[in-house]
C-alpha positions in Angstrom: 50.4 23.5 -12.0 51.9 22.8 -15.4 53.6 25.4 -17.5 50.7 25.5 -20.0 48.1 26.1 -17.3 50.2 28.9 -15.8 50.5 30.5 -19.3 46.7 30.1 -19.9 45.9 31.7 -16.5 48.2 34.6 -17.2 46.7 35.2 -20.7 43.0 35.0 -19.5 43.5 36.8 -16.2 41.0 36.8 -13.4 37.4 36.5 -14.3 34.9 39.1 -13.4 31.5 38.5 -11.8 28.6 37.9 -14.3 27.0 41.2 -13.6 30.1 43.1 -14.6 30.2 41.4 -18.1 28.2 43.2 -20.9 26.8 40.1 -22.6 24.2 39.0 -19.9 22.8 42.6 -20.0 22.7 42.7 -23.8 20.9 39.3 -23.8 18.4 40.4 -21.2 17.7 43.7 -22.9 15.4 42.3 -25.5 13.0 40.5 -23.2 13.0 43.4 -20.8 12.1 45.8 -23.6 9.2 43.5 -24.6 7.9 43.4 -21.1 8.0 47.2 -20.8 6.3 47.6 -24.2 3.5 45.1 -23.1 2.9 47.0 -19.9 2.7 50.3 -21.8 0.3 48.8 -24.3 -2.0 47.4 -21.6 -2.0 50.8 -19.7 -2.9 52.7 -22.9 -5.6 50.3 -23.8 -7.3 50.4 -20.4 -7.0 54.2 -20.1 -8.3 55.0 -23.6 -10.7 52.3 -24.5 -12.1 50.7 -21.3 -15.4 52.7 -21.3 -16.3 52.3 -25.0 -19.8 51.0 -25.8 -20.1 47.7 -27.6 -21.6 48.2 -31.1 -22.5 45.9 -34.0 -24.9 43.8 -32.1 -22.4 42.5 -29.5 -23.6 41.5 -26.1 -21.4 41.5 -23.0 -22.0 39.0 -20.3 -19.3 39.3 -17.6 -16.0 39.2 -19.5 -17.4 37.4 -22.5 -18.5 39.4 -25.5 -20.6 37.5 -28.1 -22.1 38.7 -31.4 -25.7 37.8 -32.0 -26.8 36.8 -35.5 -29.1 39.5 -37.0 -32.7 38.6 -36.8 -34.4 38.8 -40.2 -38.1 39.8 -40.4 -40.3 37.4 -42.2 -41.2 38.5 -45.7 -44.1 37.8 -47.8 -43.5 35.3 -50.6 -42.6 36.9 -53.9 -44.7 34.5 -56.0 -48.0 33.9 -54.4 -49.5 30.6 -55.3 -53.0 30.8 -57.0 
């Protein structure tokens, strides 16, 4: 080992395992918080809104909800021809 390598090893010191460093945990905190928030949102949506009736002309067939166009009643012509 050269003199500069020995000096560098003395300055840096022994490295710690990755789980003892703070940066991996800081980097993983954002995605972990997003996952927890998503799970909370799904649970609240299922608990509070799963039994609501469909309104506004929607029809549910299985998991698909479609909206039907309103049916207009035929009207008499406004200007009858003579």
